[in-house]
C-alpha positions as CSV (number, residue, x, y, z in Angstrom):
1,X,-4.3,21.3,35.6
2,X,-7.2,18.9,35.1
3,X,-7.2,15.2,35.0
4,X,-9.3,13.0,32.5
5,X,-9.3,9.5,34.1
6,X,-10.5,7.1,31.1
7,X,-9.8,4.6,33.0
8,X,-11.1,4.8,35.9
9,X,-10.3,6.6,38.6
10,X,-19.0,-2.7,47.3
11,X,-28.1,-6.3,57.9
12,X,-28.8,-2.8,58.7
13,X,-31.4,0.1,58.1
14,X,-31.0,3.0,55.1
15,X,-28.9,5.2,55.3
16,X,-29.7,8.7,57.7
17,X,-32.9,10.4,58.0
18,X,-30.7,13.6,58.2
19,X,-27.3,15.0,56.2
20,X,-25.2,16.7,58.0
21,X,-25.9,19.6,56.1
22,X,-27.1,19.9,52.1
23,X,-25.3,21.7,49.9
24,X,-26.5,23.0,47.2
25,X,-26.5,20.0,44.8
26,X,-24.4,17.5,47.1
27,X,-25.0,15.9,49.9
28,X,-23.1,15.3,53.4
29,X,-22.9,13.5,56.1
30,X,-21.0,13.3,58.9
31,X,-19.2,11.0,60.3
32,X,-20.1,11.5,63.7
33,X,-24.0,11.7,62.8
34,X,-24.1,8.2,60.9
35,X,-26.7,6.1,62.6
36,X,-25.1,2.4,63.2
37,X,-26.6,-0.8,64.5
38,X,-25.6,-4.5,64.9
39,X,-24.8,-6.3,62.2
40,X,-25.9,-9.6,63.7
41,X,-27.3,-8.8,66.7
42,X,-26.9,-12.4,68.1
43,X,-23.2,-11.8,68.7
44,X,-24.3,-8.9,71.6
45,X,-22.0,-6.2,72.1
46,X,-18.8,-8.0,70.3
47,X,-21.5,-7.9,66.7
48,X,-19.6,-5.6,64.3
49,X,-22.2,-2.2,63.9
50,X,-23.0,-1.1,60.5
51,X,-23.4,2.3,59.9
52,X,-25.0,2.9,56.4
53,X,-23.8,5.7,53.8
54,X,-26.1,5.3,51.0
55,X,-29.0,3.4,49.7
56,X,-30.5,-0.2,52.1
57,X,-28.0,-2.8,51.9
58,X,-31.3,-4.2,53.2
59,X,-32.4,-4.4,50.2
60,X,-32.0,-4.7,46.8
61,X,-29.9,-1.4,45.5
62,X,-26.4,-0.3,45.5
63,X,-24.9,0.4,49.4
64,X,-22.1,2.1,50.9
65,X,-21.6,1.5,54.9
66,X,-19.1,2.7,57.4
67,X,-18.8,-1.1,59.7
68,X,-16.4,-1.2,63.4
69,X,-14.7,-4.0,64.6
70,X,-14.0,-4.6,67.8
71,X,-11.5,-4.8,69.8
72,X,-9.9,-8.5,68.7
73,X,-13.3,-9.5,66.8
74,X,-12.8,-12.1,64.9
75,X,-15.8,-13.9,62.8
76,X,-16.7,-17.5,62.6
77,X,-16.0,-19.0,58.6
78,X,-19.4,-17.8,56.4
79,X,-20.0,-16.4,53.6
80,X,-21.8,-14.1,52.4
81,X,-24.6,-14.7,49.1
82,X,-23.0,-10.8,47.0
83,X,-19.3,-9.8,46.4
84,X,-18.7,-6.9,48.6
85,X,-15.5,-4.2,48.5
86,X,-13.9,-3.4,51.2
87,X,-11.4,0.0,52.1
88,X,-9.9,-0.1,55.6
89,X,-10.3,3.0,57.2
90,X,-8.8,2.5,60.9
91,X,-7.1,-0.2,62.6
92,X,-6.1,-3.7,60.8
93,X,-8.1,-6.3,58.9
94,X,-7.5,-9.6,58.0
95,X,-10.2,-11.4,55.2
96,X,-8.6,-14.4,53.3
97,X,-9.3,-18.5,53.9
98,X,-10.1,-19.6,57.0
99,X,-7.4,-22.0,57.5
100,X,-4.9,-18.2,55.9
101,X,-2.1,-16.8,58.3
102,X,-3.0,-13.7,59.5
103,X,-2.2,-10.6,57.0
104,X,-3.2,-7.6,58.7
105,X,-4.3,-4.8,56.3
106,X,-3.9,-0.7,57.5
107,X,-5.6,2.2,56.8
108,X,-5.7,3.0,52.9
109,X,-5.6,-1.5,52.0
110,X,-7.8,-2.5,50.0
111,X,-10.0,-5.7,49.2
112,X,-12.5,-8.1,47.9
113,X,-14.7,-10.2,49.4
114,X,-17.0,-12.9,46.2
115,X,-19.4,-14.6,47.2
116,X,-20.4,-17.5,48.1
117,X,-17.0,-18.4,49.5
118,X,-16.2,-19.6,52.4
119,X,-14.0,-17.0,54.7
120,X,-13.3,-15.5,58.4
121,X,-12.8,-11.2,59.1
122,X,-11.0,-10.3,62.1
123,X,-9.9,-7.6,63.3
124,X,-6.2,-6.2,65.4
125,X,-6.2,-5.6,68.9
126,X,-7.8,-2.4,69.1
127,X,-10.8,-2.7,67.4
128,X,-10.7,-1.7,63.0
129,X,-13.3,0.8,61.1
130,X,-13.4,-0.4,56.9
131,X,-16.2,0.9,53.9
132,X,-17.9,-2.4,53.2
133,X,-19.6,-1.1,49.8
134,X,-22.0,-3.5,47.5
135,X,-23.9,-3.1,44.0
136,X,-26.4,-5.1,45.2
137,X,-28.5,-7.0,48.2
138,X,-29.4,-7.6,50.8
139,X,-26.4,-8.0,52.5
140,X,-26.6,-11.3,54.4
141,X,-24.3,-13.2,56.4
142,X,-24.8,-17.1,56.4
143,X,-23.0,-20.8,57.1
144,X,-19.9,-21.9,54.6
145,X,-22.3,-25.1,54.5
146,X,-23.4,-23.4,52.0
147,X,-20.9,-22.4,49.9
148,X,-21.3,-22.1,46.6
149,X,-18.9,-21.3,43.5
150,X,-18.2,-18.2,40.7
151,X,-16.5,-17.0,37.8
152,X,-15.1,-14.4,40.5
153,X,-12.0,-14.2,42.8
154,X,-10.6,-12.7,46.2
155,X,-8.5,-8.9,46.5
156,X,-5.9,-8.4,49.2
157,X,-4.1,-5.3,48.5
158,X,-2.2,-3.8,50.8
159,X,-2.0,-0.2,51.4
160,X,2.1,-0.7,51.0
161,X,1.4,-2.3,47.9
162,X,-0.5,0.2,45.6
163,X,0.7,2.0,43.2
164,X,0.1,5.8,42.6
165,X,-0.3,7.7,39.5
166,X,-0.4,11.5,38.8
167,X,-1.2,13.6,35.8
168,X,2.7,12.8,34.5
169,X,1.4,9.1,34.4
170,X,-1.9,9.6,32.4
171,X,-2.4,10.2,29.0
172,X,-4.2,13.0,27.6
173,X,-2.5,14.7,30.0
174,X,-1.1,18.4,29.8
175,X,1.7,18.9,32.5
176,X,3.9,20.6,31.0
177,X,5.4,21.6,34.8
178,X,4.6,18.3,36.7
179,X,8.4,17.4,37.9
180,X,7.9,20.7,39.8
181,X,4.7,20.3,41.2
182,X,5.0,18.6,44.5
183,X,0.9,18.9,45.7
184,X,-0.1,17.2,43.1
185,X,-2.8,14.9,44.0
186,X,-2.1,11.2,42.9
187,X,-5.4,8.5,42.2
188,X,-5.0,4.4,42.1
189,X,-7.5,2.7,39.6
190,X,-9.0,-0.4,42.0
191,X,-12.5,-1.4,40.3
192,X,-14.0,-1.3,37.0
193,X,-13.7,1.7,33.7
194,X,-15.6,4.6,32.9
195,X,-15.7,3.0,29.4
196,X,-19.5,4.6,28.3
197,X,-20.0,5.2,31.3
198,X,-19.5,2.3,33.7
199,X,-18.9,2.1,37.2
200,X,-16.0,2.1,38.8
201,X,-13.6,2.5,42.4
202,X,-10.9,4.5,43.0
203,X,-8.2,5.9,45.9
204,X,-7.6,10.3,45.6
205,X,-4.7,11.3,47.6
206,X,-4.3,14.4,48.8
207,X,-1.1,15.6,50.5
208,X,-1.4,17.7,53.5
209,X,-2.5,20.9,52.6
210,X,-3.1,20.2,49.1
211,X,-6.5,20.4,47.1
212,X,-8.1,19.3,44.6
213,X,-11.4,19.9,42.4
214,X,-13.2,16.8,41.8
215,X,-15.9,16.8,39.0
216,X,-18.4,13.7,38.9
217,X,-19.6,15.6,35.1
218,X,-23.2,15.2,35.9
219,X,-23.1,12.1,36.7
220,X,-24.1,9.9,39.9
221,X,-20.9,10.0,42.6
222,X,-20.1,9.4,45.8
223,X,-16.9,10.2,48.9
224,X,-16.3,8.5,51.3
225,X,-13.2,9.8,52.9
226,X,-10.4,7.0,54.1
227,X,-8.2,9.1,56.1
228,X,-7.7,12.7,57.7
229,X,-9.3,15.5,58.1
230,X,-10.8,17.0,54.3
231,X,-12.6,20.0,53.9
232,X,-15.3,20.3,50.8
233,X,-16.8,22.6,49.2
234,X,-18.9,23.0,46.5
235,X,-17.2,25.2,43.6
236,X,-20.7,27.0,43.5
237,X,-20.8,27.5,47.5
238,X,-19.1,29.8,49.8
239,X,-19.1,27.7,53.3
240,X,-17.7,24.8,53.6
241,X,-17.1,21.9,56.1
242,X,-14.9,20.2,57.4
243,X,-15.7,15.7,57.3
244,X,-13.0,13.6,59.5
245,X,-12.7,10.4,58.3
246,X,-15.4,7.9,58.2
247,X,-17.8,10.8,56.5
248,X,-19.0,11.0,53.0
249,X,-19.4,13.8,51.3
250,X,-22.2,12.7,47.5
251,X,-23.9,14.5,44.5
252,X,-25.9,13.0,41.1
253,X,-26.2,16.3,39.3
254,X,-22.7,18.5,37.7
255,X,-21.5,19.5,40.6
256,X,-18.1,20.6,41.4
257,X,-16.1,19.9,44.7
258,X,-12.5,20.9,45.9
259,X,-11.7,20.0,48.5
260,X,-8.6,20.8,51.3
261,X,-6.3,18.4,52.8
262,X,-6.0,19.6,56.7
263,X,-4.7,16.9,58.7
264,X,-0.3,17.0,58.6
265,X,-0.1,14.0,56.9
266,X,-2.3,12.8,53.8
267,X,-5.5,12.4,53.3
268,X,-7.1,9.7,51.0
269,X,-10.1,9.9,49.8
270,X,-12.5,7.0,48.2
271,X,-14.9,8.0,45.0
272,X,-17.2,5.7,43.9
273,X,-18.9,7.3,39.8
274,X,-20.6,6.0,36.3
275,X,-17.7,6.7,33.6
276,X,-14.6,8.8,34.3
277,X,-14.4,12.5,36.9
278,X,-12.1,15.6,36.0
279,X,-9.0,15.8,39.0
280,X,-7.8,20.3,38.3
281,X,-5.8,22.1,40.6
């Protein structure tokens, strides 16, 4: 069964110089091999640490990074010069106006932070880890006195409010046996649209033990493991690799990524691509 996604499903050095594994046609970077550096060295050990997965958030290029917050971290009010998007991987994160009540978002939650808007970011006790993505750079932290207005609005989407879609919910899909399947993948739209090859981001959910084949249709594809150990293998490669949360895989050409959720609970994978991609059971 193939799922054609027709409606779509964001200040450190560049990504690690060497990938943990480079399968033919795909790049693999395990979280254990990600190189972390402080986002704000002036804050010492309290500074969040960033490890770039692709791109370079010090330059004007699209980039994706893992950010680790220390136990109980809370930033002062500040702005960013560019818009970013975030997905919670571990722990709980609050991101809102300085006077807003805490709204702790757990793993699988998604938010956007528009450029120029004053806000704070905090992590719950025990710390937190997020995936952060920008479409342009450099990524800068600036005082709230430099705030400016745009036509963008923030989004805070808690994981409990995510609406998941399966093959029976989508058009132009053969799903005659969908009602009998309990192991098929699901997805949710987060941002953008694949119309005419536009950039877009989504989440794929695999049940425990579930399998799926992800085909980027020849477009640039970036993917990050958000939840659950996930086995990755190219259809053209005999070798597989277990990717723990915070790991990355990607491809820039025709590649079919075979995924298996190896965890006892569901697995979540963030996918960013140009245009539509396909999921096959």
